[in-house]
Every structure is written in structure tokens, then in C-alpha cells.
C-alpha positions in Angstrom: -16.4 -37.3 -11.8 -15.5 -34.1 -13.7 -16.6 -31.9 -10.8 -14.5 -33.9 -8.4 -11.5 -33.5 -10.7 -11.9 -29.7 -10.9 -12.4 -29.5 -7.1 -9.1 -31.4 -6.6 -7.2 -29.2 -9.1 -8.6 -26.1 -7.4 -7.7 -27.3 -3.9 -4.2 -28.3 -5.2 -3.7 -24.8 -6.8 -4.8 -23.1 -3.6 -2.4 -25.3 -1.5 0.5 -24.5 -3.8 -0.2 -20.8 -3.7 -0.5 -20.8 0.1 2.7 -22.8 0.4 4.6 -20.3 -1.7 4.1 -16.9 -0.1 7.4 -15.2 -0.5 7.6 -11.4 -0.9 8.5 -11.1 -4.6 11.3 -8.6 -5.3 11.1 -9.0 -9.0 8.2 -8.2 -11.3 9.4 -10.8 -13.8 9.3 -13.6 -11.2 6.0 -12.4 -9.7 4.3 -12.3 -13.2 5.0 -16.1 -13.6 2.6 -16.8 -10.7 0.1 -13.9 -10.8 -2.6 -15.5 -8.8 -0.2 -16.6 -6.0 1.4 -13.2 -5.4 0.4 -11.7 -2.1 3.5 -9.6 -1.4 5.5 -7.5 -3.8 8.6 -5.5 -2.8 9.8 -3.1 -5.5 11.8 -0.9 -3.2 15.0 0.8 -4.3 14.4 0.3 -8.0 14.4 3.9 -9.1 10.8 3.7 -10.2 9.2 7.0 -11.3 5.7 5.5 -11.3 4.0 2.4 -10.2 4.4 -0.2 -13.0 1.2 -1.2 -14.7 2.1 -4.9 -14.1 1.4 -4.3 -10.3 -2.3 -4.2 -11.2 -2.2 -7.8 -12.6 -2.0 -9.4 -9.1 -5.5 -10.0 -7.9 -4.5 -11.3 -4.5 -1.9 -8.7 -3.7 -2.1 -7.9 0.1 1.2 -6.1 0.7 2.9 -3.6 -1.6 6.3 -2.1 -0.8 7.5 0.8 -3.0 9.8 2.6 -0.7 12.9 4.5 -1.7 11.9 5.1 -5.3 11.2 8.3 -7.2 7.4 8.1 -7.4 5.5 11.3 -7.4 2.0 10.3 -8.3 -0.3 7.5 -7.0 -2.9 6.5 -9.6 -6.5 5.9 -8.9 -6.1 2.5 -10.3 -4.3 1.4 -7.1 -7.8 1.2 -5.6 -8.5 -1.8 -7.8 -6.2 -4.0 -5.7 -9.1 -5.0 -3.4 -7.0 -7.3 -1.2 -4.3 -4.7 -0.4 -4.1 -4.0 3.3 -0.4 -3.0 3.7 1.1 -0.1 1.6 4.6 1.3 2.0 5.3 4.4 -0.1 8.0 5.8 2.1 10.9 7.9 0.9 9.4 9.0 -2.5 8.2 12.3 -3.8 4.4 11.9 -3.1 2.6 15.1 -2.1 -1.0 13.7 -2.2 -3.0 10.5 -2.3 -6.2 10.1 -4.4 -9.4 9.8 -2.4 -10.2 6.7 -4.4 -7.8 4.8 -2.2 -10.4 5.0 0.5 -12.0 2.0 -1.3 -9.2 -0.2 0.0 -9.2 -1.8 3.4 -5.7 -0.7 4.5 -4.6 -1.4 8.0 -1.0 -0.2 7.5 0.1 2.9 5.6 3.8 3.9 5.6 4.5 7.3 4.1 7.5 8.7 5.9 9.8 11.0 4.1 7.3 12.3 1.5 6.2 15.9 0.9 2.6 15.2 2.0 0.9 17.3 4.6 -2.6 16.0 4.6 -4.7 13.0 3.7 -8.2 13.0 2.2 -11.1 12.9 4.6 -12.4 9.8 2.8 -9.6 7.8 4.4 -11.4 8.0 7.8 -13.3 4.8 6.8 -10.1 2.8 6.9 -9.5 0.9 10.1 -5.8 1.7 10.2 -3.7 0.1 12.9 -0.5 1.8 11.9 0.4 5.1 10.1 3.9 6.3 9.7 4.4 9.9 8.7 7.8 10.6 10.2 10.3 12.9 8.5 7.5 15.1 7.2 7.3 18.6 8.4 3.7 19.2 9.6 2.3 21.9 11.9 0.2 21.1 14.9 -3.1 21.6 13.0 -2.1 19.2 10.2 -1.0 16.6 12.7 -4.2 17.0 14.8 -6.4 16.6 11.6 -4.6 13.4 10.6 -4.8 11.9 14.1 -8.5 12.6 14.1 -9.0 10.6 11.0 -7.5 7.5 12.6 -8.3 7.5 16.4 -7.5 3.9 16.9 -4.2 3.8 14.8 -0.7 4.0 16.1 0.4 7.2 14.4 4.1 8.0 14.2 5.1 11.6 13.4 7.9 13.9 14.2 7.5 17.0 16.4 5.3 19.6 14.7 7.0 22.4 12.9 6.3 26.1 13.1 5.7 26.1 9.4 3.0 28.5 8.4 0.8 26.7 5.9 
């Protein structure tokens, strides 16, 4: 009887979580239902770093941090094992840690960041979409990134004549 009770409670909890899949725009609201949070949108909040609370969402699939003031992406982001969509656009990020290769990202949005290359380890991602627009890259930099993700739709601006 007790096993049946726990099974019913577990199924009910799963059903409630699946029924409530909004994209939370407030950490405070999201923290009230940690296990149910699959989408978190913290865009335009003047964040200088990724809040530690983000790592408390074990089922997070989609993380949107665009239009902030973030400069550094911590290795700990790789602990979000369900994350497949990451939007870091319009920040101040100039590199990503190789540890992120442990994620199973299918979408990475990085436009308008001062980043010119990605770690070779990222080639194990099965990216479907990569957005690197508004980033000045030369032809070699663009060619290298496209070679990492041959099956992805990669969006970039025209290459620059920048001599890096």
C-alpha cells in the first residue's frame, strides 16, 4: 500500500511539473518550484555574473541570460546536465570554458560578445543552431567555428579584415 501511495504522489508531482512549464523570469518565483523549472529567462537584469541560484535547478533545459553585463562563464554551468539551449547574447563574454562540452547543447546564441573562437572540445555537441552575429571575425576564425559544427545552422556576419 505504501509503495502505491508513493507512486501516486510521484506521478502527481510529475504531472504538476509538466503542466506548469512557464519560462520563469524571476529567480524568486523559480526557487519556489526548483524541481519544476525547465526554462529560466534572466535577460535584461544587469547581471554581472550568473547567479549561484541558477545551479539549483536540476531540470533546467533552457537558460536565457541575454542583454546583461556578464564577462565570465563559470565551469559550474556544466553541472546543468539537462541544459540544451543557452542564450548568452549581448554580454561581455570573450571565452567559454571547455568544461561546457559536457553539456548536450543543441542551441547556442552568443551574438554581440567579444568572442572570436570556441574550444575544440565543443565539437562533440550536436548543435543545430549557433548564432555569432555582431562579432567581428576573420575568415579563418569563421571557418574554424563552422568546421566544429558541420550540421548546425551557423549565423555570422561577413568576415572582417581584422588581423588576429
